[in-house]
Structure formats: structure tokens, C-alpha cells
C-alpha positions in Angstrom: -48.0 2.4 -8.6 -44.8 3.1 -6.6 -42.6 5.6 -8.1 -39.0 4.6 -8.8 -36.3 6.9 -7.4 -33.1 7.7 -9.3 -29.8 8.8 -7.8 -26.4 9.5 -9.3 -23.5 7.7 -7.7 -19.8 8.2 -8.3 -18.2 4.9 -9.3 -14.9 5.9 -7.8 -15.7 7.0 -4.3 -19.4 6.3 -3.8 -20.6 9.9 -3.4 -24.4 10.3 -4.1 -25.9 13.2 -6.0 -29.4 14.2 -6.9 -28.5 15.1 -10.5 -25.7 14.2 -12.9 -22.4 16.2 -12.9 -19.3 15.9 -14.9 -16.9 16.0 -12.0 -17.3 14.4 -8.6 -16.7 16.8 -5.7 -15.7 14.0 -3.4 -12.7 12.5 -5.2 -12.2 14.9 -8.1 -12.7 12.3 -10.8 -14.3 13.2 -14.2 -17.1 11.2 -15.9 -17.4 8.8 -13.0 -21.0 9.6 -12.0 -23.7 7.3 -13.3 -27.4 6.9 -12.7 -28.6 4.1 -10.4 -32.0 3.1 -9.1 -32.4 3.5 -5.4 -35.7 1.6 -4.9 -39.2 2.9 -4.7 -40.7 6.0 -3.1 -43.2 4.2 -0.9 -40.6 2.0 0.9 -38.1 4.8 1.7 -38.3 5.2 5.5 -39.3 8.7 6.7 -38.3 8.1 10.3 -38.3 5.5 13.1 -42.0 6.1 14.0 -43.5 5.2 17.3 -42.3 1.6 17.4 -39.5 1.2 20.0 -36.5 -0.9 19.5 -35.0 -3.6 21.8 -32.9 -2.4 24.7 -29.2 -3.3 24.1 -27.6 -5.5 26.7 -24.3 -3.8 27.6 -21.4 -5.7 29.2 -18.6 -4.4 31.4 -15.2 -3.5 29.8 -13.3 -5.6 32.3 -14.7 -8.9 30.9 -12.4 -11.7 29.6 -12.3 -12.1 25.9 -11.8 -15.4 24.2 -8.3 -15.5 22.6 -8.5 -17.1 19.2 -5.1 -18.2 17.9 -4.0 -16.8 14.5 -3.6 -19.0 11.5 -0.1 -18.8 10.1 0.2 -19.1 6.3 3.9 -20.0 6.4 4.7 -17.1 4.0 6.7 -14.9 6.3 6.3 -11.7 4.4 2.5 -12.2 4.2 2.2 -13.0 7.9 4.3 -9.9 8.7 1.9 -7.6 6.9 -1.2 -9.2 8.4 0.2 -8.7 12.0 1.5 -12.3 12.6 -1.3 -14.4 11.0 -4.9 -14.4 10.2 -7.6 -13.8 12.8 -10.8 -15.9 12.6 -13.8 -13.8 11.6 -11.8 -11.1 10.1 -12.5 -9.5 6.7 -9.4 -8.6 4.6 -9.5 -6.5 1.5 -6.6 -6.7 -0.9 -6.5 -4.2 -3.7 -4.3 -3.6 -6.7 -4.1 -3.1 -10.4 -5.3 -5.9 -12.6 -2.6 -8.4 -13.4 -0.3 -7.4 -10.6 -0.5 -10.8 -8.9 -3.3 -10.7 -6.3 -4.8 -14.0 -7.3 -1.5 -15.7 -7.4 -0.5 -14.5 -3.9 -3.9 -15.5 -2.3 -3.8 -18.9 -4.0 -0.4 -19.6 -2.6 -1.5 -18.4 0.9 -4.7 -20.5 0.8 -2.9 -23.6 -0.4 -0.4 -23.3 2.5 -3.3 -23.1 5.0 -5.4 -25.9 3.3 -3.8 -28.7 5.4 -4.9 -27.1 8.7 -8.1 -25.3 7.7 -11.0 -25.8 5.4 -10.3 -23.3 2.6 -12.5 -22.3 -0.4 -11.7 -20.2 -3.4 -14.5 -18.6 -5.2 -13.6 -17.0 -8.6 -16.0 -14.7 -10.5 -13.5 -14.0 -13.3 -12.1 -17.4 -14.1 -13.4 -20.9 -14.6 -12.5 -23.7 -12.2 -10.1 -25.2 -14.8 -8.3 -21.9 -15.1 -7.6 -21.8 -11.4 -6.5 -25.4 -11.5 -4.0 -24.5 -14.3 -2.5 -21.7 -12.2 -2.2 -24.0 -9.2 -0.5 -26.7 -11.3 2.0 -24.1 -12.6 2.7 -23.1 -9.0 3.2 -26.7 -8.0 0.1 -26.6 -5.7 -2.3 -28.9 -7.6 -2.4 -31.5 -4.8 -3.6 -29.1 -2.1 -7.1 -29.8 -0.6 -8.6 -26.4 -1.6 -12.2 -26.4 -2.8 -12.9 -24.3 -5.9 -16.0 -22.7 -7.3 -16.9 -20.3 -10.1 -19.9 -18.2 -8.9 -21.0 -14.6 -8.8 -24.4 -14.7 -7.0 -24.0 -13.4 -3.4 -27.1 -15.3 -2.3 -25.5 -18.6 -3.3 -22.2 -17.8 -1.7 -23.7 -16.7 1.6 -25.8 -19.8 1.7 -22.7 -21.9 1.3 -21.0 -20.0 4.1 -23.8 -20.6 6.5 -23.2 -24.4 6.4 -20.4 -24.2 9.0 -17.9 -26.2 6.8 -15.7 -23.3 5.8 -12.8 -21.7 7.8 -11.4 -19.4 5.1 -12.9 -18.2 1.8 -11.5 -16.0 -1.0 -13.8 -13.9 -3.2 -12.0 -13.0 -6.4 -13.1 -10.4 -7.2 -15.7 -8.3 -5.5 -16.3 -6.4 -8.7 -17.8 -9.4 -10.3 -20.3 -10.3 -7.5 -23.9 -9.2 -7.6 -27.1 -9.3 -5.6 -30.2 -10.0 -7.7 -32.4 -7.7 -5.6 -30.4 -4.6 -6.7 -31.1 -3.1 -10.1 -27.6 -2.2 -11.2 -24.8 -3.9 -13.0 -22.0 -5.8 -11.2 -19.1 -3.6 -10.4 -21.1 -0.5 -9.6 -20.8 1.1 -6.2 -24.3 -0.1 -5.1 -23.4 -3.7 -5.9 -19.9 -3.6 -4.5 -21.1 -2.1 -1.2 -24.1 -4.4 -0.7 -22.2 -7.5 -1.7 -19.4 -6.7 0.6 -21.8 -6.0 3.5 -23.5 -9.4 3.1 -20.3 -11.3 2.9 -18.7 -9.6 5.9 -21.9 -10.1 8.0 -21.9 -13.8 7.2 -18.2 -14.2 7.8 -18.3 -12.6 11.2 -21.4 -14.6 12.2 -19.8 -17.9 11.2 -16.2 -17.0 12.3 -14.8 -17.3 8.8 -11.7 -15.6 7.5 -12.8 -13.6 4.4 -10.6 -12.3 1.6 -12.0 -9.8 -0.8 -10.1 -9.0 -4.0 -10.7 -5.5 -5.5 -9.4 -4.1 -8.7 -8.3 -0.4 -8.9 -8.1 1.5 -12.2 -6.6 4.9 -12.7 -9.6 6.0 -14.7 -12.0 5.3 -11.9 -14.5 3.6 -14.3 -14.8 0.5 -12.1 -15.8 0.9 -8.4 -12.5 0.4 -6.5 -12.2 -1.0 -3.0 -12.3 2.5 -1.4 -16.1 2.2 -0.9 -15.7 -0.8 1.4 -12.5 0.1 3.2 -14.4 1.2 6.3 -16.3 -2.1 6.5 -13.3 -4.5 6.6 -10.8 -5.1 9.3 -7.6 -5.0 7.2 -6.8 -3.3 3.9 -3.8 -4.5 1.9 -2.5 -2.8 -1.2 -0.5 -4.9 -3.6 1.8 -2.6 -5.5 4.5 -2.9 -8.2 5.6 -2.0 -11.6 5.1 -4.6 -14.3 8.5 -3.7 -15.7 10.1 -4.8 -12.4 9.9 -8.2 -10.8 9.4 -6.8 -7.3 6.0 -6.6 -5.6 5.2 -4.7 -2.4 2.3 -5.8 -0.1 1.5 -2.9 2.1 -1.0 -2.7 5.0 -2.8 0.6 5.1 -5.3 -0.4 7.7 -5.1 -3.3 10.2 -7.2 -3.7 13.3 -5.1 -6.7 14.4 -1.6 -5.4 13.7 0.6 -2.5 12.7 -0.2 -0.3 9.7 2.2 0.7 7.0 4.0 -2.7 7.3 5.3 -4.0 4.0 6.1 -7.4 2.6 8.4 -7.7 -0.5 8.0 -10.4 -3.1 9.7 -11.2 -6.4 7.7 -12.5 -9.3 9.3 -15.7 -10.6 8.3 -18.6 -12.8 7.0 -20.6 -9.8 4.9 -17.7 -8.5 5.7 -15.0 -5.9 8.8 -15.7 -3.9 9.2 -13.8 -0.6 12.3 -11.6 -0.2 13.6 -11.7 3.3 16.2 -9.0 2.8 14.7 -6.3 0.5 17.5 -3.8 1.1 20.1 -6.1 -0.5 17.7 -6.8 -3.4 17.0 -3.1 -4.0 20.8 -2.3 -4.0 21.9 -5.4 -5.9 22.3 -3.5 -9.2 23.7 -0.3 -7.8 26.9 1.0 -9.5 29.6 2.7 -7.5 31.3 6.0 -8.3 28.3 7.2 -10.3 27.1 10.8 -9.7 23.5 11.5 -9.0 23.0 8.5 -6.7 22.3 8.4 -3.0 21.3 5.5 -0.7 18.3 6.4 1.5 17.8 4.5 4.8 14.0 4.5 5.1 11.4 2.9 7.4 8.5 0.9 6.0 6.4 0.1 9.1 8.7 -1.6 11.6 11.3 -2.6 8.9 14.2 -0.5 7.8 14.7 -0.6 4.0 17.6 0.8 2.0 16.9 2.0 -1.5 18.8 3.9 -4.1 17.6 7.4 -5.2 18.8 8.5 -8.6 18.7 12.1 -9.9 19.7 13.6 -13.2 20.1 17.4 -13.6 20.7 18.4 -17.2 20.5 21.8 -19.1 17.0 22.4 -20.5 16.5 23.4 -24.1 13.0 24.5 -23.2 11.7 27.7 -21.7 9.9 25.7 -19.0 12.3 23.0 -17.6 11.0 19.4 -17.1 10.3 17.9 -13.8 9.9 14.1 -13.9 9.5 12.0 -10.7 9.0 8.3 -10.3 8.4 6.8 -6.9 8.3 10.1 -4.9 6.1 13.1 -4.5 6.6 15.7 -7.2 5.4 18.5 -4.9 8.1 17.5 -2.4 10.7 17.7 -5.2 9.6 21.2 -6.0 10.0 22.2 -2.4 13.6 20.8 -2.2 14.6 22.7 -5.4 13.2 25.9 -4.0 15.1 25.5 -0.7 18.3 24.8 -2.5 18.0 28.0 -4.5 16.6 30.3 -1.8 18.5 29.1 1.2 21.7 27.6 -0.3 22.2 29.8 -3.4 22.3 26.8 -5.7 21.1 27.8 -9.2 19.3 24.7 -10.3 15.9 26.0 -11.4 16.6 26.3 -15.2 17.7 22.7 -15.6 15.7 19.6 -16.3 15.4 17.5 -13.2 14.6 13.8 -13.3 14.2 11.8 -10.1 13.7 8.0 -9.7 13.5 5.6 -6.8 15.2 2.4 -8.1 13.4 -0.9 -7.8 9.9 0.3 -8.2 9.4 1.2 -4.5 7.3 4.3 -3.7 8.6 6.4 -0.8 6.2 8.6 1.2 8.1 9.6 4.3 9.7 13.0 4.5 13.0 11.5 5.8 14.0 11.1 2.1 14.4 14.9 1.7 18.1 14.9 2.5 18.9 11.9 0.3 17.1 13.6 -2.6 19.0 16.8 -2.1 22.3 14.9 -2.0 21.5 13.1 -5.2 20.6 16.4 -6.9 23.8 18.1 -5.8 25.8 15.1 -6.9 24.3 15.1 -10.3 24.7 18.8 -10.7 28.4 18.9 -9.7 29.2 15.4 -11.2 30.8 14.5 -7.9 29.6 11.1 -6.6 28.8 10.3 -3.0 31.0 7.7 -1.4 29.7 4.3 -2.1 29.5 3.4 1.6 27.3 6.3 2.6 23.7 6.4 3.6 21.6 9.5 3.9 18.3 10.4 5.6 16.7 13.5 7.1 13.8 15.9 6.7 14.4 19.4 5.2 12.4 22.4 6.4 11.5 25.5 4.4 14.1 27.5 6.3 16.9 25.1 5.2 17.1 23.3 8.6 17.5 19.5 8.7 14.9 18.1 11.1 15.2 15.0 13.2 13.5 11.8 12.0 12.4 8.8 14.0 14.0 5.4 14.5 17.5 6.6 13.4 19.0 3.7 15.4 17.2 1.1 13.3 18.2 2.9 10.0 21.9 2.9 11.0 21.8 -0.6 12.2 20.5 -1.9 8.8 23.1 0.2 7.0 25.9 -1.2 9.0 24.6 -4.7 8.4 24.9 -4.2 4.7 28.5 -2.9 4.9 27.9 0.9 4.9 30.5 2.8 7.0 29.3 6.4 6.8 25.9 8.2 7.3 24.7 11.7 6.8 22.0 12.2 9.4 20.2 15.1 11.2 21.7 16.4 14.4 19.9 14.7 17.3 17.6 16.8 19.5 19.0 18.3 22.6 16.7 16.2 24.8 18.3 13.1 23.3 21.2 11.4 25.0 24.6 12.5 23.6 26.2 9.1 24.0 27.1 7.1 20.9 24.6 4.4 20.0 25.6 0.8 19.3 24.8 1.2 15.6 26.9 4.4 15.4 29.9 2.6 16.8 30.1 0.6 13.5 29.3 3.5 11.2 30.8 7.0 11.0 28.0 9.5 11.6 28.1 13.0 10.0 25.5 15.1 11.8 24.0 18.0 9.9 21.8 20.8 11.2 21.3 22.8 8.0 21.2 21.9 4.3 24.0 24.4 3.6 26.3 22.1 5.6 26.0 19.5 2.8 27.4 21.8 0.1 31.1 21.5 1.0 30.9 17.7 0.3 30.2 18.6 -3.3 32.8 21.5 -3.6 30.1 24.2 -3.6 30.8 27.5 -2.0 27.8 29.2 -0.5 
């Protein structure tokens, strides 16, 4: 009798081990390794053997490719993130926390395409009547979208082979299973095998495939990371449930730019696209308040202005608190160290709280100068002028480094009524002439962080 093999697979990143361990060396998660069956010993291939494979027919690079037009959903923010529309035969993975609005966004996009394409929505979590209730709440009940409640990959692939589907949504990939694999739905083996079969069928039949994946902080459910390399586009749907704003971010896109974002607002009628996110993020900003700085950042090709709030207060504890929301805590520690070591600002024994207003998460280092300005403003209780934007990267020696696309940042700030900007001094190789955006906004060029101290009445 064939002997069954057992392997231990991390349910967070998919790493395989020969024995159980409490911590995964691949992703660092604890208690995420579970035992799974890997088949039988007598069917595991030992090598290719003597049988030769078929010779591949190579084609020249200079050939002409068939240009397939993209399908436009009509949701401008969604089309922006996907690179201008959906490409036939592409596989798109959209991940996010449960309840963030992934199903609502995809249902709206599918209903917008239903008049021009044959669209299907397969739900493994909800019944058909539940999807109909959501569509009725969104005002989309009369759209010609075909619904199904199924979890068997064999049935779904057979339906895709019929040639009567242009777009299909699988919600979610964690609920799908292949009956030939001896593991529960949601495990890494099931998620990887189910995604592979769906993607193969979609590319064979030129079908646009959407895969929905849930991500949990505990790593108990296999997230979409195990299939990111299989798909063409990876979208992350981010947001805080305490805020109405939702950010759709492209982290991988073979048919468009990466790091592009689309901003939505959760309303009673569903997700409403926000065409000017800068005005929305700054709508509740108060003037003449210390500890606030407006940062002109770049999200993909779009300039976005957000408010960075800082609070520096005396600490009653031996170890001061450091609380950060929407930014890298390690980056904050670096800024505090540079302020003390290079500028002589004694801030280390205070509690420091930092927040990016609106629920947006900033990753680019150009926010360093805005964070430093907000910290100094809170510490001295001297507010920055309300019409000032700040951006620039800070080095460990206290220098302010040049950042890219400064022209677009200043142009967006001038559009929203800002008249002054603290920016890094341009590189010597750059042209010294004043740009068109700088003609409408007063530019204060800084080369070192110490040059920012006189604006807050701090003597170095």
C-alpha cells in the first residue's frame, strides 16, 4: 500500500517544512504551521527519466501582437488603478481585511460592465439572495449579471470552458476547494491549487478573472500572498472602519503603473469615487493649531496632500511613549534622533504621538520634513502658517535630500490655495530657473534640518 506523506505548511506565507515548528522562518508568524497531506510516496516524481519532452516552437521577438482593447468600468478611480481598464485574459487579485468593502466595489464594477460584457459573480460566502439584496441596496438590481453560489473549483472551471463568460468574480478564494486535495478550504494547498486552475482556465478562454482574498493580522487564514506571483495584478483595498475613506492601491500590475491609488468614500449607496482626494483629506483641517503640517506626497502618478498631526507632551513614565498611526514607527525614531543629535532639540524624554489624518498610510521618505515640522510645532506651540506645505527627505547627518516630482507636488498645492512651501534645495544639476508651479507659490529651499529651527523660534 502506498505510504502517505505529511508535510507542514505555513498558512500565512506557504513555506513548507518537514516537521512542525512554532514559528515560521519565512514570514515570522507564530502558530501558523499546520500539517497537510502531500499525496503518496509512490507517485512522487524522482526525476524526468529517459522520456524526452516536446521541442518548444520559439517565435521571433519582432512579431506583431494582437492589441485587445481594454474594458472600461466607468468608475474612474477603479480604471486609474488598473491602468486604464481591464485586459482580457488577465487575473486580478484584490485583497483586504474582511468587511472593508471588496465585494461591494467589485459588484459595482461588474454591474457597470454588464451591459457590454457577459459578467458572472460566483460567491462562496453568501447565498444568491444575499448578493441580490446588496445589489438592490446599491440600486443595481436590474443589471444583467449572472449569479451563482458555488465552492467547487471543478464546477466553476467547467462553466468557464463553455465560452459564454467574459468576466468572472470569485468571492472569495479562501472558500474554494478542489476535491482531489485532502485539506480544508482556506489552507495554502487549496488556495494555491484553486487559484492555479482558475487562472489557467481564464487565460485559455480569454476571461477577465477577479479573485477576492481575505487578510487577517493573525495569519490563521491563508492570505493572498501565496498567489501574488501567479496573477497579473494585485490590488490592496485599505481603510479604517472608523473613517469613511477607502484606498484601492495597486502593488503589482503587468498592464499599468504600480503604487497607483484610487480613493473612495463609503456612503449609503455604496462606494463613491473621490476625484480630488487632497481636498477631502484636508476638509476638516483647523487653522492656527500647533502640531499640524500639510505634506505634499505622491501616490503613484497622483499628488496627494494630507495633514500630519503630532503631539509632544511631557512623559510621566520612565520610558516615554511612541505612538504612530499611518507612518513607519522606525522612521519616527530616526527623525527624533536626528533632531537631538544634529539640531540639539531635547525631545527624547517626551511622549510623542503621530497621526496621518484621514486614515491614509504614507510610505515614502519625502514625509520626513513634514513630520519634523509637526514635531517642532507641537513642542514649541507655534503653528505653521495655514497656507504652507512641506516635503523632503532627512538624512542621518541632518541634510535634507531632494525628492522626485517636486513640480507636481507644488502644482497640486497651488491648486488648493497654498502659497508657501518648505522644500529641499534642488540638485546642482537641476535648472535654476523658477518653475511654473513655483511662480504661484513662495518656495523656501532648505538644505539642512537646522534651517527649519528659526521658523519655530529655536536657537541652535
